[in-house]
Each structure stands twice: as structure tokens, then as C-alpha cells.
VOMI-279673 format. One record per residue: residue in one letter; y, z, x of N, C-alpha, C, O in turn; residue number from 1. Coordinates in steps of 0.02 Angstrom, whole numbers, plus 50000, padded with zeros to 5 digits. Layout:
residues N
{type=A, n.py=Y, n.pz=Z, n.px=X, ca.py=Y, ca.pz=Z, ca.px=X, c.py=Y, c.pz=Z, c.px=X, o.py=Y, o.pz=Z, o.px=X, seq=NUM} $
...
***
This chain:
residues 139
{type=M, n.py=49694, n.pz=48097, n.px=51811, ca.py=49732, ca.pz=48082, ca.px=51875, c.py=49803, c.pz=48052, c.px=51838, o.py=49800, o.pz=48017, o.px=51787, seq=1} $
{type=P, n.py=49860, n.pz=48068, n.px=51868, ca.py=49926, ca.pz=48046, ca.px=51845, c.py=49941, c.pz=47980, c.px=51871, o.py=49922, o.pz=47960, o.px=51926, seq=2} $
{type=R, n.py=49974, n.pz=47947, n.px=51833, ca.py=49985, ca.pz=47871, ca.px=51849, c.py=50040, c.pz=47877, c.px=51916, o.py=50073, o.pz=47929, o.px=51925, seq=3} $
{type=P, n.py=50044, n.pz=47822, n.px=51957, ca.py=50096, ca.pz=47816, ca.px=52011, c.py=50164, c.pz=47829, c.px=51976, o.py=50169, o.pz=47823, o.px=51915, seq=4} $
{type=R, n.py=50207, n.pz=47844, n.px=52010, ca.py=50276, ca.pz=47866, ca.px=51988, c.py=50316, c.pz=47802, c.px=52003, o.py=50312, o.pz=47773, o.px=52057, seq=5} $
{type=Y, n.py=50359, n.pz=47778, n.px=51943, ca.py=50406, ca.pz=47721, ca.px=51947, c.py=50475, c.pz=47753, c.px=51973, o.py=50490, o.pz=47811, o.px=51960, seq=6} $
{type=S, n.py=50515, n.pz=47711, n.px=52010, ca.py=50575, ca.pz=47738, ca.px=52025, c.py=50631, c.pz=47745, c.px=51966, o.py=50687, o.pz=47761, o.px=51983, seq=7} $
{type=T, n.py=50619, n.pz=47734, n.px=51903, ca.py=50653, ca.pz=47741, ca.px=51848, c.py=50617, c.pz=47802, c.px=51809, o.py=50641, o.pz=47814, o.px=51753, seq=8} $
{type=D, n.py=50569, n.pz=47836, n.px=51829, ca.py=50551, ca.pz=47894, ca.px=51800, c.py=50598, c.pz=47952, c.px=51802, o.py=50636, o.pz=47959, o.px=51850, seq=9} $
{type=L, n.py=50598, n.pz=47994, n.px=51753, ca.py=50641, ca.pz=48049, ca.px=51750, c.py=50618, c.pz=48105, c.px=51804, o.py=50557, o.pz=48116, o.px=51805, seq=10} $
{type=T, n.py=50655, n.pz=48138, n.px=51845, ca.py=50634, ca.pz=48195, ca.px=51893, c.py=50636, c.pz=48250, c.px=51841, o.py=50666, o.pz=48247, o.px=51788, seq=11} $
{type=D, n.py=50594, n.pz=48307, n.px=51869, ca.py=50595, ca.pz=48363, ca.px=51832, c.py=50659, c.pz=48395, c.px=51816, o.py=50664, o.pz=48425, o.px=51763, seq=12} $
{type=T, n.py=50710, n.pz=48392, n.px=51855, ca.py=50773, ca.pz=48417, ca.px=51841, c.py=50809, c.pz=48383, c.px=51790, o.py=50839, o.pz=48414, o.px=51747, seq=13} $
{type=Q, n.py=50806, n.pz=48315, n.px=51793, ca.py=50834, ca.pz=48266, ca.px=51732, c.py=50801, c.pz=48286, c.px=51674, o.py=50837, o.pz=48302, o.px=51627, seq=14} $
{type=W, n.py=50721, n.pz=48290, n.px=51666, ca.py=50684, ca.pz=48305, ca.px=51613, c.py=50713, c.pz=48374, c.px=51578, o.py=50720, o.pz=48379, o.px=51517, seq=15} $
{type=K, n.py=50729, n.pz=48423, n.px=51622, ca.py=50753, ca.pz=48490, ca.px=51589, c.py=50808, c.pz=48476, c.px=51558, o.py=50815, o.pz=48507, o.px=51506, seq=16} $
{type=L, n.py=50855, n.pz=48434, n.px=51573, ca.py=50920, ca.pz=48428, ca.px=51547, c.py=50916, c.pz=48393, c.px=51467, o.py=50954, o.pz=48405, o.px=51420, seq=17} $
{type=V, n.py=50859, n.pz=48346, n.px=51468, ca.py=50858, ca.pz=48304, ca.px=51397, c.py=50802, c.pz=48333, c.px=51364, o.py=50793, o.pz=48314, o.px=51306, seq=18} $
{type=A, n.py=50764, n.pz=48373, n.px=51385, ca.py=50696, ca.pz=48402, ca.px=51341, c.py=50719, c.pz=48441, c.px=51283, o.py=50693, o.pz=48431, o.px=51228, seq=19} $
{type=P, n.py=50774, n.pz=48491, n.px=51292, ca.py=50792, ca.pz=48523, ca.px=51227, c.py=50821, c.pz=48494, c.px=51183, o.py=50823, o.pz=48522, o.px=51128, seq=20} $
{type=I, n.py=50858, n.pz=48423, n.px=51192, ca.py=50882, ca.pz=48388, ca.px=51140, c.py=50827, c.pz=48350, c.px=51101, o.py=50826, o.pz=48344, o.px=51040, seq=21} $
{type=L, n.py=50784, n.pz=48328, n.px=51141, ca.py=50715, ca.pz=48291, ca.px=51115, c.py=50680, c.pz=48342, c.px=51073, o.py=50661, o.pz=48328, o.px=51016, seq=22} $
{type=A, n.py=50672, n.pz=48398, n.px=51100, ca.py=50636, ca.pz=48458, ca.px=51057, c.py=50675, c.pz=48483, c.px=50988, o.py=50648, o.pz=48508, o.px=50939, seq=23} $
{type=Q, n.py=50728, n.pz=48471, n.px=50994, ca.py=50766, ca.pz=48481, ca.px=50931, c.py=50751, c.pz=48428, c.px=50875, o.py=50730, o.pz=48441, o.px=50819, seq=24} $
{type=E, n.py=50766, n.pz=48366, n.px=50900, ca.py=50750, ca.pz=48322, ca.px=50855, c.py=50667, c.pz=48309, c.px=50826, o.py=50650, o.pz=48288, o.px=50771, seq=25} $
{type=H, n.py=50637, n.pz=48325, n.px=50866, ca.py=50563, ca.pz=48328, ca.px=50854, c.py=50524, c.pz=48385, c.px=50837, o.py=50462, o.pz=48385, o.px=50840, seq=26} $
{type=S, n.py=50561, n.pz=48438, n.px=50817, ca.py=50532, ca.pz=48506, ca.px=50809, c.py=50482, c.pz=48504, c.px=50746, o.py=50431, o.pz=48538, o.px=50744, seq=27} $
{type=E, n.py=50501, n.pz=48460, n.px=50698, ca.py=50460, ca.pz=48470, ca.px=50640, c.py=50413, c.pz=48406, c.px=50627, o.py=50366, o.pz=48404, o.px=50586, seq=28} $
{type=T, n.py=50434, n.pz=48353, n.px=50669, ca.py=50386, ca.pz=48286, ca.px=50668, c.py=50349, c.pz=48273, c.px=50721, o.py=50364, o.pz=48300, o.px=50774, seq=29} $
{type=H, n.py=50301, n.pz=48237, n.px=50717, ca.py=50263, ca.pz=48211, ca.px=50773, c.py=50226, c.pz=48260, c.px=50799, o.py=50212, o.pz=48248, o.px=50858, seq=30} $
{type=W, n.py=50200, n.pz=48324, n.px=50773, ca.py=50167, ca.pz=48370, ca.px=50811, c.py=50102, c.pz=48354, c.px=50842, o.py=50077, o.pz=48389, o.px=50886, seq=31} $
{type=N, n.py=50071, n.pz=48291, n.px=50815, ca.py=50007, ca.pz=48276, ca.px=50854, c.py=50017, c.pz=48206, c.px=50889, o.py=49986, o.pz=48155, o.px=50878, seq=32} $
{type=R, n.py=50063, n.pz=48215, n.px=50930, ca.py=50082, ca.pz=48148, ca.px=50969, c.py=50030, c.pz=48140, c.px=51022, o.py=49999, o.pz=48186, o.px=51050, seq=33} $
{type=E, n.py=50024, n.pz=48068, n.px=51034, ca.py=49968, ca.pz=48053, ca.px=51076, c.py=50004, c.pz=48047, c.px=51152, o.py=49975, o.pz=48061, o.px=51204, seq=34} $
{type=H, n.py=50068, n.pz=48026, n.px=51146, ca.py=50103, ca.pz=48018, ca.px=51212, c.py=50162, c.pz=48070, c.px=51206, o.py=50189, o.pz=48087, o.px=51153, seq=35} $
{type=S, n.py=50178, n.pz=48092, n.px=51278, ca.py=50234, ca.pz=48135, ca.px=51283, c.py=50304, c.pz=48099, c.px=51277, o.py=50315, o.pz=48041, o.px=51294, seq=36} $
{type=L, n.py=50350, n.pz=48143, n.px=51250, ca.py=50421, ca.pz=48112, ca.px=51238, c.py=50451, c.pz=48093, c.px=51310, o.py=50496, o.pz=48052, o.px=51316, seq=37} $
{type=R, n.py=50424, n.pz=48124, n.px=51361, ca.py=50442, ca.pz=48107, ca.px=51432, c.py=50420, c.pz=48046, c.px=51454, o.py=50452, o.pz=48017, o.px=51498, seq=38} $
{type=E, n.py=50372, n.pz=48022, n.px=51430, ca.py=50339, ca.pz=47965, ca.px=51449, c.py=50366, c.pz=47912, c.px=51413, o.py=50369, o.pz=47856, o.px=51438, seq=39} $
{type=I, n.py=50386, n.pz=47924, n.px=51356, ca.py=50418, ca.pz=47879, ca.px=51307, c.py=50489, c.pz=47849, c.px=51339, o.py=50508, o.pz=47791, o.px=51344, seq=40} $
{type=L, n.py=50520, n.pz=47908, n.px=51356, ca.py=50586, ca.pz=47903, ca.px=51400, c.py=50576, c.pz=47865, c.px=51465, o.py=50620, o.pz=47826, o.px=51485, seq=41} $
{type=N, n.py=50519, n.pz=47877, n.px=51499, ca.py=50509, ca.pz=47837, ca.px=51563, c.py=50505, c.pz=47770, c.px=51548, o.py=50538, o.pz=47728, o.px=51578, seq=42} $
{type=A, n.py=50459, n.pz=47755, n.px=51495, ca.py=50447, ca.pz=47685, ca.px=51480, c.py=50514, c.pz=47647, c.px=51461, o.py=50527, o.pz=47589, o.px=51479, seq=43} $
{type=L, n.py=50556, n.pz=47686, n.px=51422, ca.py=50628, ca.pz=47661, ca.px=51403, c.py=50674, c.pz=47643, c.px=51468, o.py=50711, o.pz=47594, o.px=51470, seq=44} $
{type=F, n.py=50665, n.pz=47693, n.px=51522, ca.py=50708, ca.pz=47680, ca.px=51571, c.py=50680, c.pz=47635, c.px=51620, o.py=50713, o.pz=47615, o.px=51667, seq=45} $
{type=Y, n.py=50612, n.pz=47617, n.px=51609, ca.py=50578, ca.pz=47562, ca.px=51651, c.py=50606, c.pz=47493, c.px=51623, o.py=50624, o.pz=47447, o.px=51659, seq=46} $
{type=R, n.py=50608, n.pz=47492, n.px=51551, ca.py=50622, ca.pz=47430, ca.px=51522, c.py=50702, c.pz=47410, c.px=51527, o.py=50725, o.pz=47353, o.px=51524, seq=47} $
{type=L, n.py=50736, n.pz=47470, n.px=51534, ca.py=50813, ca.pz=47461, ca.px=51541, c.py=50827, c.pz=47439, c.px=51615, o.py=50863, o.pz=47390, o.px=51625, seq=48} $
{type=R, n.py=50803, n.pz=47467, n.px=51657, ca.py=50804, ca.pz=47448, ca.px=51733, c.py=50779, c.pz=47375, c.px=51748, o.py=50812, o.pz=47339, o.px=51786, seq=49} $
{type=T, n.py=50725, n.pz=47355, n.px=51722, ca.py=50697, ca.pz=47297, ca.px=51745, c.py=50708, c.pz=47239, c.px=51687, o.py=50696, o.pz=47180, o.px=51700, seq=50} $
{type=G, n.py=50728, n.pz=47256, n.px=51632, ca.py=50748, ca.pz=47204, ca.px=51587, c.py=50682, c.pz=47167, c.px=51559, o.py=50685, o.pz=47111, o.px=51534, seq=51} $
{type=C, n.py=50623, n.pz=47200, n.px=51565, ca.py=50566, ca.pz=47164, ca.px=51535, c.py=50552, c.pz=47164, c.px=51464, o.py=50574, o.pz=47208, o.px=51428, seq=52} $
{type=Q, n.py=50520, n.pz=47120, n.px=51443, ca.py=50507, ca.pz=47116, ca.px=51371, c.py=50468, c.pz=47181, c.px=51348, o.py=50437, o.pz=47212, o.px=51392, seq=53} $
{type=W, n.py=50467, n.pz=47203, n.px=51290, ca.py=50431, ca.pz=47252, ca.px=51265, c.py=50357, c.pz=47241, c.px=51280, o.py=50327, o.pz=47285, o.px=51310, seq=54} $
{type=R, n.py=50322, n.pz=47180, n.px=51258, ca.py=50259, ca.pz=47177, ca.px=51273, c.py=50232, c.pz=47165, c.px=51351, o.py=50174, o.pz=47153, o.px=51366, seq=55} $
{type=N, n.py=50288, n.pz=47171, n.px=51396, ca.py=50273, ca.pz=47168, ca.px=51472, c.py=50279, c.pz=47237, c.px=51504, o.py=50275, o.pz=47241, o.px=51565, seq=56} $
{type=L, n.py=50288, n.pz=47290, n.px=51467, ca.py=50287, ca.pz=47351, ca.px=51493, c.py=50226, c.pz=47375, c.px=51527, o.py=50174, o.pz=47368, o.px=51494, seq=57} $
{type=P, n.py=50221, n.pz=47400, n.px=51582, ca.py=50156, ca.pz=47404, ca.px=51610, c.py=50102, c.pz=47449, c.px=51571, o.py=50119, o.pz=47479, o.px=51520, seq=58} $
{type=H, n.py=50048, n.pz=47452, n.px=51591, ca.py=49993, ca.pz=47465, ca.px=51547, c.py=49976, c.pz=47540, c.px=51565, o.py=49938, o.pz=47573, o.px=51530, seq=59} $
{type=D, n.py=50003, n.pz=47561, n.px=51615, ca.py=50003, ca.pz=47641, ca.px=51612, c.py=50054, c.pz=47688, c.px=51596, o.py=50059, o.pz=47748, o.px=51610, seq=60} $
{type=L, n.py=50099, n.pz=47642, n.px=51559, ca.py=50149, ca.pz=47673, ca.px=51515, c.py=50123, c.pz=47677, c.px=51442, o.py=50078, o.pz=47640, o.px=51422, seq=61} $
{type=P, n.py=50152, n.pz=47721, n.px=51406, ca.py=50128, ca.pz=47718, ca.px=51327, c.py=50133, c.pz=47640, c.px=51304, o.py=50164, o.pz=47597, o.px=51334, seq=62} $
{type=P, n.py=50098, n.pz=47632, n.px=51248, ca.py=50095, ca.pz=47554, ca.px=51226, c.py=50167, c.pz=47541, c.px=51194, o.py=50202, o.pz=47582, o.px=51163, seq=63} $
{type=W, n.py=50182, n.pz=47468, n.px=51211, ca.py=50247, ca.pz=47448, ca.px=51200, c.py=50269, c.pz=47459, c.px=51131, o.py=50327, o.pz=47477, o.px=51121, seq=64} $
{type=S, n.py=50223, n.pz=47450, n.px=51077, ca.py=50230, ca.pz=47463, ca.px=51007, c.py=50257, c.pz=47529, c.px=50998, o.py=50304, o.pz=47535, o.px=50960, seq=65} $
{type=T, n.py=50235, n.pz=47580, n.px=51028, ca.py=50250, ca.pz=47653, ca.px=51019, c.py=50310, c.pz=47657, c.px=51053, o.py=50352, o.pz=47687, o.px=51020, seq=66} $
{type=V, n.py=50328, n.pz=47640, n.px=51099, ca.py=50399, ca.pz=47646, ca.px=51139, c.py=50446, c.pz=47614, c.px=51103, o.py=50499, o.pz=47643, o.px=51093, seq=67} $
{type=Q, n.py=50431, n.pz=47543, n.px=51075, ca.py=50489, ca.pz=47511, ca.px=51040, c.py=50496, c.pz=47554, c.px=50975, o.py=50555, o.pz=47559, o.px=50956, seq=68} $
{type=G, n.py=50454, n.pz=47582, n.px=50942, ca.py=50452, ca.pz=47624, ca.px=50880, c.py=50499, c.pz=47682, c.px=50889, o.py=50547, o.pz=47693, o.px=50852, seq=69} $
{type=Y, n.py=50482, n.pz=47719, n.px=50942, ca.py=50535, ca.pz=47770, ca.px=50962, c.py=50596, c.pz=47757, c.px=50972, o.py=50638, o.pz=47797, o.px=50952, seq=70} $
{type=H, n.py=50617, n.pz=47690, n.px=51009, ca.py=50682, ca.pz=47674, ca.px=51025, c.py=50717, c.pz=47657, c.px=50968, o.py=50775, o.pz=47676, o.px=50962, seq=71} $
{type=R, n.py=50686, n.pz=47618, n.px=50917, ca.py=50713, ca.pz=47603, ca.px=50854, c.py=50739, c.pz=47666, c.px=50821, o.py=50796, o.pz=47673, o.px=50799, seq=72} $
{type=R, n.py=50698, n.pz=47704, n.px=50820, ca.py=50709, ca.pz=47770, ca.px=50773, c.py=50759, c.pz=47803, c.px=50807, o.py=50808, o.pz=47816, o.px=50772, seq=73} $
{type=W, n.py=50764, n.pz=47823, n.px=50876, ca.py=50815, ca.pz=47852, ca.px=50908, c.py=50880, c.pz=47818, c.px=50901, o.py=50927, o.pz=47857, o.px=50893, seq=74} $
{type=R, n.py=50894, n.pz=47763, n.px=50901, ca.py=50939, ca.pz=47716, ca.px=50900, c.py=50973, c.pz=47732, c.px=50816, o.py=51031, o.pz=47750, o.px=50807, seq=75} $
{type=R, n.py=50937, n.pz=47724, n.px=50775, ca.py=50946, ca.pz=47723, ca.px=50703, c.py=50976, c.pz=47791, c.px=50686, o.py=51026, o.pz=47796, o.px=50651, seq=76} $
{type=T, n.py=50938, n.pz=47858, n.px=50717, ca.py=50964, ca.pz=47913, ca.px=50688, c.py=51022, c.pz=47941, c.px=50748, o.py=51047, o.pz=47997, o.px=50743, seq=77} $
{type=G, n.py=51034, n.pz=47907, n.px=50790, ca.py=51090, ca.pz=47918, ca.px=50837, c.py=51080, c.pz=47955, c.px=50896, o.py=51125, o.pz=47968, o.px=50936, seq=78} $
{type=L, n.py=51000, n.pz=47978, n.px=50906, ca.py=50979, ca.pz=48023, ca.px=50949, c.py=51006, c.pz=47998, c.px=51025, o.py=51033, o.pz=48036, o.px=51065, seq=79} $
{type=L, n.py=50994, n.pz=47931, n.px=51035, ca.py=51021, ca.pz=47912, ca.px=51102, c.py=51089, c.pz=47908, c.px=51106, o.py=51108, o.pz=47895, o.px=51163, seq=80} $
{type=D, n.py=51134, n.pz=47916, n.px=51062, ca.py=51211, ca.pz=47926, ca.px=51074, c.py=51211, c.pz=47992, c.px=51085, o.py=51244, o.pz=48011, o.px=51133, seq=81} $
{type=R, n.py=51178, n.pz=48041, n.px=51048, ca.py=51190, ca.pz=48120, ca.px=51063, c.py=51166, c.pz=48132, c.px=51128, o.py=51198, o.pz=48171, o.px=51163, seq=82} $
{type=L, n.py=51106, n.pz=48102, n.px=51156, ca.py=51077, ca.pz=48111, ca.px=51231, c.py=51138, c.pz=48100, c.px=51276, o.py=51155, o.pz=48141, o.px=51318, seq=83} $
{type=H, n.py=51170, n.pz=48045, n.px=51265, ca.py=51213, ca.pz=48028, ca.px=51315, c.py=51283, c.pz=48057, c.px=51301, o.py=51322, o.pz=48051, o.px=51347, seq=84} $
{type=A, n.py=51302, n.pz=48082, n.px=51253, ca.py=51356, ca.pz=48126, ca.px=51255, c.py=51351, c.pz=48187, c.px=51283, o.py=51395, o.pz=48216, o.px=51314, seq=85} $
{type=S, n.py=51281, n.pz=48210, n.px=51267, ca.py=51262, ca.pz=48287, ca.px=51302, c.py=51270, c.pz=48288, c.px=51370, o.py=51301, o.pz=48330, o.px=51402, seq=86} $
{type=L, n.py=51231, n.pz=48226, n.px=51397, ca.py=51232, ca.pz=48220, ca.px=51476, c.py=51302, c.pz=48213, c.px=51507, o.py=51318, o.pz=48241, o.px=51559, seq=87} $
{type=R, n.py=51352, n.pz=48165, n.px=51463, ca.py=51413, ca.pz=48159, ca.px=51495, c.py=51451, c.pz=48229, c.px=51493, o.py=51491, o.pz=48246, o.px=51536, seq=88} $
{type=E, n.py=51434, n.pz=48266, n.px=51439, ca.py=51483, ca.pz=48327, ca.px=51442, c.py=51460, c.pz=48367, c.px=51497, o.py=51502, o.pz=48392, o.px=51535, seq=89} $
{type=Q, n.py=51388, n.pz=48379, n.px=51507, ca.py=51364, ca.pz=48421, ca.px=51563, c.py=51392, c.pz=48406, c.px=51624, o.py=51415, o.pz=48453, o.px=51657, seq=90} $
{type=V, n.py=51394, n.pz=48341, n.px=51650, ca.py=51417, ca.pz=48304, ca.px=51703, c.py=51486, c.pz=48331, c.px=51720, o.py=51499, o.pz=48358, o.px=51774, seq=91} $
{type=R, n.py=51534, n.pz=48321, n.px=51663, ca.py=51602, ca.pz=48337, ca.px=51663, c.py=51616, c.pz=48405, c.px=51688, o.py=51654, o.pz=48418, o.px=51734, seq=92} $
{type=L, n.py=51575, n.pz=48457, n.px=51645, ca.py=51580, ca.pz=48523, ca.px=51649, c.py=51560, c.pz=48542, c.px=51735, o.py=51596, o.pz=48572, o.px=51775, seq=93} $
{type=Q, n.py=51509, n.pz=48519, n.px=51743, ca.py=51486, ca.pz=48522, ca.px=51821, c.py=51549, c.pz=48500, c.px=51861, o.py=51559, o.pz=48536, o.px=51910, seq=94} $
{type=E, n.py=51591, n.pz=48454, n.px=51854, ca.py=51652, ca.pz=48425, ca.px=51887, c.py=51716, c.pz=48468, c.px=51869, o.py=51771, o.pz=48453, o.px=51891, seq=95} $
{type=E, n.py=51707, n.pz=48520, n.px=51828, ca.py=51752, ca.pz=48560, ca.px=51808, c.py=51806, c.pz=48529, c.px=51775, o.py=51865, o.pz=48546, o.px=51786, seq=96} $
{type=K, n.py=51787, n.pz=48475, n.px=51726, ca.py=51829, ca.pz=48444, ca.px=51691, c.py=51820, c.pz=48461, c.px=51617, o.py=51764, o.pz=48483, o.px=51600, seq=97} $
{type=E, n.py=51869, n.pz=48453, n.px=51569, ca.py=51860, ca.pz=48463, ca.px=51494, c.py=51796, c.pz=48412, c.px=51481, o.py=51784, o.pz=48357, o.px=51507, seq=98} $
{type=P, n.py=51756, n.pz=48454, n.px=51424, ca.py=51684, ca.pz=48420, ca.px=51402, c.py=51696, c.pz=48349, c.px=51374, o.py=51654, o.pz=48304, o.px=51381, seq=99} $
{type=Q, n.py=51748, n.pz=48341, n.px=51344, ca.py=51767, ca.pz=48277, ca.px=51314, c.py=51822, c.pz=48231, c.px=51353, o.py=51875, o.pz=48261, o.px=51365, seq=100} $
{type=P, n.py=51818, n.pz=48169, n.px=51372, ca.py=51868, ca.pz=48132, ca.px=51411, c.py=51925, c.pz=48122, c.px=51370, o.py=51914, o.pz=48113, o.px=51310, seq=101} $
{type=S, n.py=51992, n.pz=48121, n.px=51391, ca.py=52048, ca.pz=48127, ca.px=51361, c.py=52080, c.pz=48049, c.px=51358, o.py=52119, o.pz=48029, o.px=51315, seq=102} $
{type=A, n.py=52058, n.pz=48019, n.px=51403, ca.py=52087, ca.pz=47943, ca.px=51409, c.py=52029, c.pz=47899, c.px=51434, o.py=51976, o.pz=47918, o.px=51459, seq=103} $
{type=G, n.py=52051, n.pz=47829, n.px=51420, ca.py=52004, ca.pz=47782, ca.px=51442, c.py=52042, c.pz=47722, c.px=51469, o.py=52103, o.pz=47723, o.px=51461, seq=104} $
{type=S, n.py=52012, n.pz=47664, n.px=51501, ca.py=52042, ca.pz=47620, ca.px=51519, c.py=52003, c.pz=47559, c.px=51508, o.py=51942, o.pz=47559, o.px=51508, seq=105} $
{type=L, n.py=52047, n.pz=47497, n.px=51497, ca.py=52006, ca.pz=47439, ca.px=51500, c.py=52042, c.pz=47394, c.px=51552, o.py=52102, o.pz=47392, o.px=51566, seq=106} $
{type=D, n.py=51987, n.pz=47355, n.px=51580, ca.py=52016, ca.pz=47307, ca.px=51635, c.py=52020, c.pz=47234, c.px=51612, o.py=51972, o.pz=47199, o.px=51599, seq=107} $
{type=S, n.py=52080, n.pz=47217, n.px=51609, ca.py=52085, ca.pz=47146, ca.px=51585, c.py=52052, c.pz=47087, c.px=51614, o.py=52038, o.pz=47036, o.px=51582, seq=108} $
{type=Q, n.py=52042, n.pz=47096, n.px=51676, ca.py=52008, ca.pz=47052, ca.px=51717, c.py=51936, c.pz=47043, c.px=51697, o.py=51902, o.pz=46996, o.px=51719, seq=109} $
{type=T, n.py=51915, n.pz=47083, n.px=51658, ca.py=51840, ca.pz=47081, ca.px=51640, c.py=51834, c.pz=47041, c.px=51567, o.py=51782, o.pz=47013, o.px=51549, seq=110} $
{type=V, n.py=51886, n.pz=47043, n.px=51536, ca.py=51897, ca.pz=47010, ca.px=51477, c.py=51881, c.pz=46936, c.px=51474, o.py=51910, o.pz=46900, o.px=51514, seq=111} $
{type=K, n.py=51842, n.pz=46912, n.px=51436, ca.py=51820, ca.pz=46833, ca.px=51438, c.py=51868, c.pz=46802, c.px=51393, o.py=51877, o.pz=46827, o.px=51338, seq=112} $
{type=S, n.py=51907, n.pz=46743, n.px=51413, ca.py=51941, ca.pz=46707, ca.px=51373, c.py=51908, c.pz=46635, c.px=51357, o.py=51849, o.pz=46634, o.px=51340, seq=113} $
{type=T, n.py=51941, n.pz=46583, n.px=51360, ca.py=51904, ca.pz=46529, ca.px=51346, c.py=51865, c.pz=46501, c.px=51411, o.py=51879, o.pz=46524, o.px=51466, seq=114} $
{type=E, n.py=51818, n.pz=46452, n.px=51405, ca.py=51775, ca.pz=46428, ca.px=51464, c.py=51825, c.pz=46410, c.px=51513, o.py=51818, o.pz=46437, o.px=51568, seq=115} $
{type=K, n.py=51873, n.pz=46371, n.px=51505, ca.py=51924, ca.pz=46354, ca.px=51552, c.py=51980, c.pz=46400, c.px=51580, o.py=52016, o.pz=46388, o.px=51629, seq=116} $
{type=G, n.py=51980, n.pz=46448, n.px=51545, ca.py=52039, ca.pz=46504, ca.px=51559, c.py=52105, c.pz=46482, c.px=51523, o.py=52159, o.pz=46509, o.px=51530, seq=117} $
{type=G, n.py=52092, n.pz=46431, n.px=51485, ca.py=52175, ca.pz=46402, ca.px=51451, c.py=52180, c.pz=46432, c.px=51391, o.py=52147, o.pz=46481, o.px=51372, seq=118} $
{type=S, n.py=52233, n.pz=46397, n.px=51353, ca.py=52244, ca.pz=46431, ca.px=51278, c.py=52178, c.pz=46404, c.px=51236, o.py=52139, o.pz=46360, o.px=51253, seq=119} $
{type=L, n.py=52179, n.pz=46436, n.px=51188, ca.py=52125, ca.pz=46414, ca.px=51131, c.py=52134, c.pz=46352, c.px=51109, o.py=52191, o.pz=46329, o.px=51119, seq=120} $
{type=A, n.py=52091, n.pz=46313, n.px=51079, ca.py=52109, ca.pz=46251, ca.px=51062, c.py=52140, c.pz=46249, c.px=50985, o.py=52124, o.pz=46291, o.px=50943, seq=121} $
{type=R, n.py=52175, n.pz=46207, n.px=50974, ca.py=52217, ca.pz=46219, ca.px=50915, c.py=52183, c.pz=46191, c.px=50855, o.py=52160, o.pz=46134, o.px=50852, seq=122} $
{type=L, n.py=52183, n.pz=46235, n.px=50806, ca.py=52158, ca.pz=46218, ca.px=50747, c.py=52197, c.pz=46174, c.px=50703, o.py=52257, o.pz=46167, o.px=50714, seq=123} $
{type=P, n.py=52164, n.pz=46141, n.px=50649, ca.py=52200, ca.pz=46094, ca.px=50622, c.py=52256, c.pz=46114, c.px=50585, o.py=52302, o.pz=46074, o.px=50575, seq=124} $
{type=S, n.py=52257, n.pz=46173, n.px=50564, ca.py=52331, ca.pz=46200, ca.px=50535, c.py=52386, c.pz=46210, c.px=50568, o.py=52442, o.pz=46217, o.px=50544, seq=125} $
{type=M, n.py=52365, n.pz=46212, n.px=50649, ca.py=52415, ca.pz=46224, ca.px=50691, c.py=52450, c.pz=46152, c.px=50724, o.py=52500, o.pz=46153, o.px=50760, seq=126} $
{type=E, n.py=52419, n.pz=46103, n.px=50707, ca.py=52446, ca.pz=46039, ca.px=50727, c.py=52512, c.pz=46027, c.px=50698, o.py=52525, o.pz=46042, o.px=50640, seq=127} $
{type=P, n.py=52553, n.pz=46002, n.px=50739, ca.py=52627, ca.pz=45977, ca.px=50709, c.py=52603, c.pz=45922, c.px=50663, o.py=52555, o.pz=45884, o.px=50669, seq=128} $
{type=R, n.py=52647, n.pz=45929, n.px=50614, ca.py=52650, ca.pz=45871, ca.px=50560, c.py=52667, c.pz=45806, c.px=50589, o.py=52720, o.pz=45796, o.px=50619, seq=129} $
{type=G, n.py=52616, n.pz=45755, n.px=50576, ca.py=52630, ca.pz=45689, ca.px=50597, c.py=52596, c.pz=45678, c.px=50671, o.py=52598, o.pz=45624, o.px=50700, seq=130} $
{type=S, n.py=52568, n.pz=45734, n.px=50696, ca.py=52532, ca.pz=45729, ca.px=50765, c.py=52466, c.pz=45685, c.px=50758, o.py=52434, o.pz=45689, o.px=50706, seq=131} $
{type=K, n.py=52448, n.pz=45651, n.px=50801, ca.py=52387, ca.pz=45617, ca.px=50793, c.py=52334, c.pz=45659, c.px=50834, o.py=52274, o.pz=45646, o.px=50828, seq=132} $
{type=G, n.py=52353, n.pz=45708, n.px=50874, ca.py=52307, ca.pz=45745, ca.px=50916, c.py=52284, c.pz=45695, c.px=50975, o.py=52307, o.pz=45638, o.px=50979, seq=133} $
{type=A, n.py=52236, n.pz=45723, n.px=51020, ca.py=52210, ca.pz=45687, ca.px=51085, c.py=52180, c.pz=45631, c.px=51066, o.py=52186, o.pz=45580, o.px=51101, seq=134} $
{type=S, n.py=52140, n.pz=45630, n.px=51001, ca.py=52084, ca.pz=45568, ca.px=50994, c.py=52123, c.pz=45512, c.px=50967, o.py=52099, o.pz=45456, o.px=50970, seq=135} $
{type=G, n.py=52188, n.pz=45522, n.px=50937, ca.py=52230, ca.pz=45468, ca.px=50906, c.py=52211, c.pz=45469, c.px=50833, o.py=52240, o.pz=45429, o.px=50797, seq=136} $
{type=S, n.py=52165, n.pz=45512, n.px=50807, ca.py=52158, ca.pz=45512, ca.px=50728, c.py=52190, c.pz=45574, c.px=50704, o.py=52198, o.pz=45622, o.px=50741, seq=137} $
{type=S, n.py=52208, n.pz=45572, n.px=50642, ca.py=52241, ca.pz=45643, ca.px=50614, c.py=52185, c.pz=45689, c.px=50586, o.py=52128, o.pz=45670, o.px=50572, seq=138} $
{type=W, n.py=52209, n.pz=45749, n.px=50581, ca.py=52160, ca.pz=45794, ca.px=50550, c.py=52147, c.pz=45772, c.px=50488, o.py=52107, o.pz=45803, o.px=50452, seq=139} $
***
């Protein structure tokens, strides 16, 4: 009996997009896998969306240690980056754009400065000579 579907689970269409990339990565390894790669991804997406701890993954998903192991391996080998790049390219091609973005932008409003938003605290080497500073003692 299949488990109930989570809102974070891959649809069949989404799975068809990522399955070839995963198959390429796992063509020679993990031939006797207990859990499908789709379920591993479903568990990763569940954790990403909910922010739960590894050990708090629902019990109807693969064991947390298995999911964490795949996550660590895929980050180390760059698979997650390749998945992201491939999906980004597919979306851009669907929108009749070049596969690779040609520009980017940063929003300075989201860059965090100091807590109070003022200038950085002065370092001792920045104090004028002979200054006692705010506390009345010299550096």
C-alpha cells in the first residue's frame, strides 16, 4: 500500500525531469538499493520545506540516516548543483531564453550591515592619537 502523498513529493512530471540525471550518477553504484531515489528526493524536499531535523523525518519516508547519507554524498559530488543547473537550463529553454543567464543582480537592501545600521565600530588602530575613546581609557 503506498504511503500518503506529501505536498513536497515530486510529481510524475518532475520526476521525469530529474530521473535521468540521477540514473547517470547511480548507473554503476547502489544496484541493490532498498529505497528508491525518488523517495530519497521526496524526503530531502520534505526536510527542506519543513525545516525538520534529520531524525524527525516522518517514518513513512526512508530512514533519516539513509537520506542524510545521500544528501551528504550528493553535495560532496556536486550532484545537487548539477540537478539545479540542469533544471534551470530546462526552464530557461522553455521560456525561449539562453540556457545560461547572462546577468545577475544584488539587492543592497537585503545586505546586512551592523545591528544598528551605523558605521562599524572603530578598531584600536583607527583611533586618533591621543584619543581616550568613549570610555575615557586609552587603547
